[in-house]
C-alpha positions in Angstrom: -3.8 13.4 1.2 -2.1 15.7 -1.3 -1.8 14.8 -4.9 1.4 12.8 -5.2 3.4 11.4 -8.1 2.8 7.7 -8.6 4.6 5.0 -10.5 1.8 3.7 -12.6 1.4 0.0 -13.3 1.6 -0.6 -17.1 -0.6 -2.7 -19.3 1.6 -5.9 -19.2 2.0 -5.9 -15.4 -1.7 -5.4 -15.0 -2.4 -8.2 -17.6 -0.1 -10.6 -15.7 -1.9 -9.8 -12.4 -5.2 -10.4 -14.1 -4.0 -13.8 -15.3 -2.8 -14.8 -11.9 -6.2 -13.8 -10.4 -8.0 -15.6 -13.1 -6.1 -18.8 -12.5 -6.6 -18.6 -8.8 -10.4 -18.0 -9.2 -10.7 -20.8 -11.7 -9.0 -23.2 -9.3 -11.3 -22.2 -6.4 -14.3 -22.5 -8.7 -13.3 -26.0 -9.8 -12.7 -27.2 -6.3 -16.1 -25.9 -5.1 -18.3 -26.3 -8.2 -17.3 -29.7 -9.6 -18.2 -31.7 -6.5 -21.3 -29.6 -5.9 -22.6 -30.1 -9.4 -21.8 -33.8 -9.2 -23.7 -34.2 -6.0 -26.7 -32.3 -7.4 -26.6 -34.4 -10.5 -26.5 -37.6 -8.6 -29.3 -36.5 -6.3 -31.5 -35.4 -9.2 -30.8 -38.7 -11.1 -31.7 -40.7 -8.0 -35.0 -38.9 -7.5 -36.0 -39.0 -11.2 -38.8 -41.4 -11.8 -39.6 -43.4 -14.9 -42.9 -41.5 -15.1 -40.9 -38.2 -15.3 -38.8 -39.5 -18.1 -41.7 -40.9 -20.0 -44.0 -37.9 -19.6 -41.5 -35.6 -21.3 -41.8 -33.0 -18.5 -38.1 -32.7 -18.3 -38.1 -32.2 -14.6 -34.5 -33.5 -14.3 -33.3 -31.1 -17.0 -35.0 -28.2 -15.3 -33.4 -29.1 -12.0 -30.0 -29.4 -13.6 -30.3 -26.2 -15.5 -31.5 -24.3 -12.4 -28.6 -25.7 -10.4 -26.2 -24.7 -13.2 -27.6 -21.1 -13.3 -27.5 -20.8 -9.5 -23.9 -22.0 -9.5 -22.9 -19.5 -12.2 -24.6 -16.7 -10.1 -22.6 -17.9 -7.1 -19.4 -17.8 -9.2 -20.2 -14.2 -10.4 -20.9 -13.0 -6.8 -17.7 -14.6 -5.5 -15.7 -12.9 -8.3 -17.2 -9.5 -7.4 -16.6 -10.0 -3.7 -13.1 -11.2 -4.3 -12.1 -8.1 -6.3 -14.1 -5.6 -4.3 -13.1 -6.8 -0.9 -9.4 -7.3 -1.7 -9.0 -4.0 -3.6 -10.8 -2.1 -0.7 -8.7 -3.8 1.9 -5.7 -2.4 3.7 -3.5 -4.1 1.0 -5.5 -2.4 -1.8 -4.9 -5.3 -4.1 -5.9 -8.8 -5.2 -3.5 -11.7 -4.8 -2.3 -11.2 -8.4 -1.6 -7.5 -7.8 0.1 -8.3 -4.4 2.4 -10.8 -6.2 3.5 -8.1 -8.6 3.7 -5.3 -6.0 0.7 -3.4 -7.3 -2.2 -1.7 -5.6 -5.4 0.1 -6.5 -5.8 3.7 -5.2 -8.0 6.7 -5.8 -6.7 9.6 -7.9 -5.0 11.1 -4.8 -3.2 7.9 -3.8 -5.7 6.9 -1.0 -7.1 3.6 -0.3 -10.4 3.0 -2.1 -13.7 2.0 -0.4 -15.9 -1.0 -1.1 -18.3 1.1 -3.2 -15.6 2.4 -5.5 -14.0 -1.0 -5.8 -17.5 -2.4 -6.7 -17.9 0.3 -9.3 -14.5 -0.5 -10.7 -15.4 -4.2 -10.9 -18.6 -3.7 -12.7 -16.9 -1.2 -15.0 -14.8 -4.1 -16.2 -17.9 -5.4 -17.8 -18.0 -2.3 -20.0 -14.2 -2.6 -20.6 -14.6 -6.1 -21.9 -17.9 -5.6 -23.7 -16.3 -3.2 -26.2 -13.9 -5.8 -27.6 -11.6 -5.3 -24.6 -10.7 -1.8 -25.8 -11.4 -0.6 -22.3 -8.6 -2.8 -21.0 -6.2 -1.9 -23.9 -6.7 1.8 -23.0 -4.3 1.2 -20.1 -1.4 0.9 -22.6 -2.1 4.4 -24.0 -3.5 6.7 -21.3 -1.1 9.0 -19.4 -1.8 7.5 -16.0 -2.1 3.9 -17.4 -5.8 3.8 -16.7 -8.2 1.4 -18.2 -11.8 2.5 -18.9 -13.0 0.9 -15.6 -10.3 2.9 -13.7 -11.5 6.1 -15.3 -15.1 5.3 -14.5 -14.3 4.6 -10.9 -11.7 7.3 -10.5 -8.9 4.8 -9.7 -5.3 4.2 -10.5 -3.2 1.0 -10.3 0.2 1.9 -9.0 3.4 0.1 -8.1 4.3 0.0 -4.4 
C-alpha cells in the first residue's frame, strides 16, 4: 500500500481508549480471579493441618503466595493476548479503540501482524517505566506516536 495521509489519534482520545480497555480488563479479571482465589484459599485452609501451623513451615502461606503469583502471571498473559490479538485482528483495535473509532496500523496504513502488536504491547512497559513520558510523547510528536508506537513502527489513526 502506498504511503497515505492519516488522521492521527491524539493523546486524549488514546488516553480515553486506554481507560475503557483498563476498566474492561479489570472487570474481567475480577470476575475470574476473585472466585478462583477464594476457592484456592478455602481449599488450602481445609487441607492445612494443625501440625503445619505449629511447625512454622508456612505451607499454607507458600501455597497462597504461589497461587497469587500464578494468578498475576495469568492476568499479564491475558492482557498481552488481549492487546496483541485485538490490534492484529481485522478491526486493528481493542474494544476501547473501536468505541472511539481508532485503529492501529503500520507506518503505511496497513494492518499490523501479531508480532508487531506484541512488540508494541511490550514497548508499553518502557513507555510507562520512564515516568509515563513514553505515553506523553503522543501529545507532542508529529504523527501522535507514543514511544511504544515508534519502537514498533505503528500509528494510531482515526477511521
